N, C-alpha and C positions, 0 to 999 in steps of 0.2 A: 271695715266691710267684710263679708264673707267670705272666704276661698276655703273649699273642700269642708266645710263645715264647722270652720273656726274662724274666729275674728281676728283680723290683721288691720295694719296700718298699710294705707295705700301710698305707695310712694312711685307709682309708675303710670298717673293718671293724666290727662291733659284739661282736667278740671279745673284749671289754674286760679280762677278767682272764686272757687266752692260755689257755683250757681247752679249746678246743675240740679240739687237737690233743695234750693232755697224756696220757702214757701211760697213767695211771690211768684217765683217763675214755676213751678209747678202749678199754682193757680191759673196762671196765665194759659198755660199749654191745656189744663180742663177746660176754660172758658173758650178758648178756640175749639176744640173738639166738640162742646156743645152748640155752638155756633154754625162751624162748618162741617163737622164730622170728622172723623179719623184720618181719611184720605183727601187728596185732591180731585181724584178720580179720574186723572189722565195728563196728558202733557199740556205745557204751559199754552202751546198754539192751537189745539183741539179743544178743551173745555175746562182744562185745570187750572185756569188763570184765576186766581181768587184776589180780591180787593185786598186781602192779609198780605199776598206776596208784595203787591207793589206798595203799600204801606210800609213794610219792613224795609223795600229797597229806597225808599224816600229816607228813611231813620238812619239807615248805613251811609248812604250819599253825603248826608249831612253832617254826619258824625267824624265821618273820614275826609271830609270836604273836596269832594268831587260834584261835578254835576249831576250824576246818576249813579245806579247800580243794577246788578241783575243777580239774582238769586239762582243759583244751581245746585244740584242734589247733593254732591260732595266736592271735595277739594280737587280731589284726581278728575273728574270731570270739568271742573270748572280751567284748570290747567290745559287739560286736553283742550278745550272748546276754544280759550284764547289761542293758545299757540297754532292749532290747526286752521283756525281764521284768519289771522295776521299776517301767518307765515304762509308762503305758496314756494313752488321748484323756482322762481326768480328770486328768491329772499334768501337771507342769511341771518340765522340765530347764534347769537354769541352768549355762552352760557358758562357760568361757575361751574369747575370741576366736581363739587360735592353738591350741586344742586339734587333734589329731591327726586326720586323715582318718576314720579309724576310729569316731572318738566322734560327728563329724558325721553320719555314715550311721546310727549306732546311734541317734541323735536322731531322724533322720528316718523310719526305721524303726518306731521305737516308737509314732508316733503322738501323742506328747504334745506340748504347746506347750512350744517351746525360748526361752529369754531368752538373749542375749549379753551379757557384760561385759566391759568393757576388761581387757585383758591383764594379770593381777596386780595388780588394782587394789581395794583393798580396800572405797574408799569407793563405788565403781561398782557392787561387788557389793552391797552394803548396800541402796542405792538399787533395783536389780534386785529383789533379795529381798522388798523391802519393798512390791513392786508384784505380788505371788505368793499373796498370804493366801487366795485364794478355792479353791485347789486342794486336790486327797484327799491329793496326797504333793508333795513339792518335794525335789529332788533335784541337788546341786551336784555337777559332773563336773568334773575337774580332769585334767589331765597332771601328774605329779609333776616330770618334767623334760622341757622342750619341746626336739624332736627337731632342730630346724633353728638353734635359738640358744643351745642349752646352757643354759639358764638355769632355775633351780628356782623352782618355785610356792612362794611366801610361806605355806604350809599354818597356820603359827603365828597369820599374821595373817587369813586367811579361814576356817579353819574356826570358831574362835569366833563368827563372824557368821554362818555356817551354822545353828549351833547355836540362836542367837538367834532364827532365823527357824523354828526344828524342822525344818530340812532334813537329809536323809540324804545322807553325803558318800562319794563313790567316787573314787578315785586310781588312774590308770593310771601304773604306776612303772615301766612296760619298761626304761627307760633308767637307773633307779636304784637297782633292786635287784641288789645286789653289786657295787655302785661306790660307792654314798654311805653314810654313816653310819659309826658308831664300828665298827660291826660287820659292815655291808653289807648293813644289812636296808632300806637305802634312805633315800625323801626322809621318810617319818615317823618314822623314826629321829632323821635329822639336824634334821628341824624340831621334834623330841619332841612329836609331837601324835598323838593316835588318830584315825583313819577308820572307817568303818562295813563299806566294801568294797575290797578291794586288788586290783587286777588288775595280775599279772609275767607276765615273759617267762621262757621257757627258753632263746630263741636267743640272748640277748645274753650278759651275763657268765657265765651258766650252760654256755656253749658248748655247746648242743644244739637242740632244735627243741620248739615247743610255747608254751603259755602256760599260766595258771594264775587261778585266782580265790581269794581268801582272804576268808572273810566267818563268818558265823553258820550253825550247823546247819540254822536254818529256811530262810535265803536259799540255802543250798547245797542243800537239799529242791526249792526251788522253781523254780532253775535247771535241776535234773535232769530234773525233769518239764514245764518249759514252755520252756527256751532252744534255740529251734529250730536254732542253730547248734552247738548240744551235742548234740541229739537225732538230727538228720538228717547226720550226717557218720560218718566211719570214726574210730574212736580212735587216740590218738597211738599209733606202733611202739614195741614194746620196745626195741629198741635206744637211741632217744631219751629213753625213760624212765630206763633203767640208766646211761647218760650223766650226766643231770641229777642223779640221786640222787648219783652219786661227786663231780659236780662241786662240790653244796652242801655235801658233806662238808670239800671241800678249801678253799673262802670259808671254812667255819668253822675248820678247821685252821690255815690258812697266811696270817693277818690280813694277812702282809707283802705279799701280792699288791694290796690294796686301797689299801695306801699308795704303793707303786710306781708304780699307775695315776697317783693324783693327783699324784705328784712328775712325772712324765713329761709329763701334761696342763698342769701349771704351768708347766713349761719351756718347752713348745710355746708357750703362749698368751704367757707373756713375751716370747719369741723373735720370734712374729709381730707384736707390739704395737711391738718394738723397731725392725722392720724397716717399720714404717709402715701395716700393716695394721689395719683397724676390726675387732676381737673382738667387738664389741658388748656383750651382758649375759651373755655365757659366762663360769661358775663351775664347770663339770663338763667331763669328759672330750668332751664335743661342742663343738668350738672353729672356729666361721665365720671365715672372712678374707672379709668383706664387701667385692666392689668394684663392686657396684651395676650394672654392665651386662652383660647374659648372654653376650654374643658374649665377650666378655673373661674371663669365669670359665670358659668353655671353652675356649678357647685357653691360658689359664694351665692347665689340666688337663692338657691336650695335649702342652704345654711339659715339664711336669714330669714325665709319664710318659716322654717322651723322654729324661729324666735320670734315671730310674730311681725315679720316686717316684709311686704309685698315690694320687691325692687327688682324689674325685668334684666336678666342676662343678655348683652347683645353680641351676636357675635356673625362672622362672615356667612352670608353674603351682606349683610346688612350694613357692615363695616369690613375695611380691608383685612385681609388675614393679618395677623400679629398686633390689632386694633381692638379686640375685645374688650369688653367694659360692662359695668353694671351703670344703668342709665335712671337717674334720679329725676323726678319730675315733681317736687314739693308744691303744695298749694297754699293759698290764703288763709283756708280753713285749719292748716296744722298749727300746733303751740309750739312755743319754744321748747318746752320739756319734751314734745314727740321728737322734734329735730335734734335734740340731745340724746333720745333715745337711739337714733336711727345711727348716729354718729357712733355711740358707745359699742352699738352693735357689731358694726363694720370695723370699728377698732380692733375688737377682740376676734373678729373672723380675719382680720389680716394678718395674725401672728398664727393662725391654725389651718388655713388653707393654702 
């Protein structure tokens, strides 16, 4: 890709399966634009509901194993919509301490009480849920893959605890759909566990734009009629819908893309560790190189860019003070030689920065 007029190796994109530029995906976007135009022209409840929205929702529901699905304009809006619709002032949301900002904001806007449990800690979750008996509804809200550390929520340990306390389970698997599980169905497939509501993203592994919620028909109807972030916004544009449908078929038809992503991520993670970097709890395609001090992270990113590697420095407030890092996100499109190049550059920089 080009950055400031020079070609660089992109290591900071969420285009995990390298589908955003795939000829078939681009062609599908073009075809959708030719058929439906470049915009939906309004909100879904007024005039913007297209057959293409409903076709994609059917595809997504079948792929993820749910009764139905609903497409939202962004992942942020999907989480806000789910939480502000399902949770009210008589309810409680139990949330992992490292959940995404959109989940935090959704909890605040819902008016529900929010209880936080220690990151991925089953014992602490059980303790927190035990104190939530008096609420009308209990909702456990989790990220499937945590976007700064690249670790996976231990759903197989957490969900049974939620069931013991009659809690609804919602998982935002923005970074897991298309990347994890035997067939790319995400964290719930990898953990072999069922949840009540699944939030996914079209702009990462599926190389398009937008988001979706997989759920029951009852929940979908509630979201359509109550979720303000769905009702009061323009519908996803036809080119993005066409691209997402085609990308989803490629995920199913070309499982080797998922395997390549995992191999490249493993190669990069092992290489960075061998070079002396702390990659934390990462077990996915999100790989932090934790360098602690914010200024050092940004200098490392600048020096790497000078050497043709685009890898973004992350510092407070995106991560806690003292946890600054370079956040790598390799894709299925990277070669082993390119991964080795990245490791060599950062091994050298570690000795000088």
